[in-house]
N, C-alpha and C positions, 0 to 999 in steps of 0.2 A: 164813657173812659178816657181819661186824657193819654195823649200821645205819651210814649216812654219818656222822652227826654224832657217833658214837662211835670212829670209827676216826681221827679226827684228833688228833694229839697235843697235850697241854695247852701253851699257849704258855709258854716258858720264860724267866723275867725275866732280861733281859740283865744283864751282869756290871756293877755299879755303876762308876761312874767313880773312877780312882784319885786319891787328894787332891793327889797332886803336880802333876797338870795344873791343878788350882785356884790351887795356890801359884804355877805357872809362870805362869798367867794374870795374877793379881795382880801379880806381879813385873813382868811386861812391862808393864802399866798403869801402875804406879809410875814406873819408869824411863823409859817413853815420854813419859809426862806430865811427869815431871822435866826431860828433855832439851828439850821444847818451853818450859817456862817458862824454863830456862836461856837458850835461843836468843833469847827476848823479852828478858830482862834485859841480855844482852849487846848486842842492839840499841838497846834504851833507853839504855844507857851510853854507846855509840859516839855516838849521835845528840844527846847532850847537849853534846857538846863543841863549842865555839864555831868560827866557821870563820877561818881565818887569812888575812889579806890577802896576796894573790898577790904584789903588789908588795914586801911586805917579804920572802916566801920568796926571791924573785928576786934581792931585794938583798942577803940574807944567804947566797945560795948553798945553800938547804936545801930546794930544789923535791924533795920526794919523793912518787913517782907513788902515787896514791889517798890524799893529803891532803886534808881537806876545806878548800876555799879561797873566797875572797869576791873580785870584782873588780866596781868602781864605776865602770860605763860611760857616758860622755856624748856619744861618737861611736861609730859602726858603720860597717864597710866590708865587705860582703860578696865574698869572691872565689869564682870559679867553678872550684872543683877536680874533677880528675877522678873522685875518690873519693866526692863527693857523691852522695846518693840522694833519693828523693822525702821521705824521712821525716827527713833531716837536713841541715844548713846549717853553713857556716863561715864565720865572721866574725873581722874583726880588729876590737878594740873598743879606746879608748883611755879614759884615767881623768883626772880633773881634772888630773893633773901632765902630761899628754900622752904617759904611757908606754902602750905598746901590749902587747896579749896576744891570742892566736888563743882562740877560744871555738867550742865545737861547741854547737850549739843545734836542738832538735828543731823541724820546720815549724809546729806549733801555738804552741809557744811563741816562736819567732821574731818573728812579727807583732806579738806582745805587746810584746817587747823593742824593737822597731821604733818601734811607735807611742809608747811610754813617752819614747824619747830625740827622738823628733819634735816632741812636745807641750813640750819644753824642760825634762825632768826627766831625773834621773840613774837609770838601772837597777840597782838592785842585783841581782847576779848571783852564785848560791852553786852549789857543785857539786864535783864531784871531780876533780882534776887528774891527766892522763895523759901518758906521754912522747910526744913529738912524734917520729913515726915519719920515716923516709927520704922516703918517699911524699909526705906531708903536709908535708912540710919543702921539699920541691922545688915543690910548686903553692902552698906560701905565697909563696915566693920570686917566682915567677912571678906571683903576684897581687900582691904588693908594688910590683914594676916597673912594673905597668901602672896600680894606682891612686895610688901616691906618687911616681912618676916618680922612682924612687931606684934606681939602677942598681949602688950601691955594696952592698947587701945581698946577700950570698954565704952558701954553707954554712959559710965560715971563721968570720964574723962574725954568723951568724944569730941566736945566743943572745943576743949586745947587745943587739938589737931585740926579740926575742920569747920569749927565755927557752930553756928547755930542755923546757917542758910546755904543754898546752892544758888550757882548762877545760871539763868536761863539763856544761854548766851543767843545773842540774835534779836531778843524780844525788844520791842519799841515801847517806851514809856506812853501812857496814855492817860487822859484825864478820866476818873470814874463816871464823871456825867456825859462825857462827850459821844458815846455811841448812843446813849439814851437820847441825846437830844438830836442826833443824825438820824435817827430811825423816827422818831415822832416828828420832826421837822420836814423829811421826805415824804411820810404819808399825810401830813396836813397839807402840804404843797400839791400832790397829786390830786386830793379829793377836792381841794379849791379850784384846781383847773377843770375838774370835772364838771364841779358846779357853773363853772364859768362858761364852758362849751355848751352845757344844758340852755343854760341863760339865755345865750346868744342865738341859739338855735332856736329855741321856743320864740325869741323877740322877732328874728327874723321871719319865720314862718306866719306869725301873726299879723307883720306887717305885709306880706306877699299875698296873704288870703284877703286882708282888707282892701288891697289896693285891687285885685280882681274882683271883687264884691261891687266895688264902685264904679269899675269899667262896665260891668254888664249893667248896672241900674242906669248908667249913661246911655 
């Protein structure tokens, strides 16, 4: 019987990783980073667009949802809508020409807007416009009847008073492909880095075992 240390088989160097894995890793990283950079460029390009006055959009009948718009508010009226929650509030606001709009404001921002107008200043409100749903329209009509004592406001003439969209105050414009490119790019970069680390570890391990094997033979 052979001594225990002689009965062990010599450690066989693992097969070196294929270069195709290295190429795939680099390709994933390059494409992934390229996608992330592209998403940043698209976002920056979209956000460089100036906000359009919502009053002008209404006058021109060009209220397209997801347009970056602006409202200069000098008065505000909060109406209690059933669709409200603890983080959002819906307001009627009017501009210097006494034109009315519906604005959705988060609770933290609402107090700042209220304080600005209460101090006698106009509140510059920027955001993305959205189509007014039937539910919001019904709540707005009820709110307008109670606040303005105007029973003439109805579903038929609603757009004449408030337009067809409301402003999502504080919402930042973004390109529709930006978030997708950023997510896919980040995933590809992470996977590429994992493949690259695996490739390097496998290559170093193979080289180390190979050198040790040569030393033992010598």
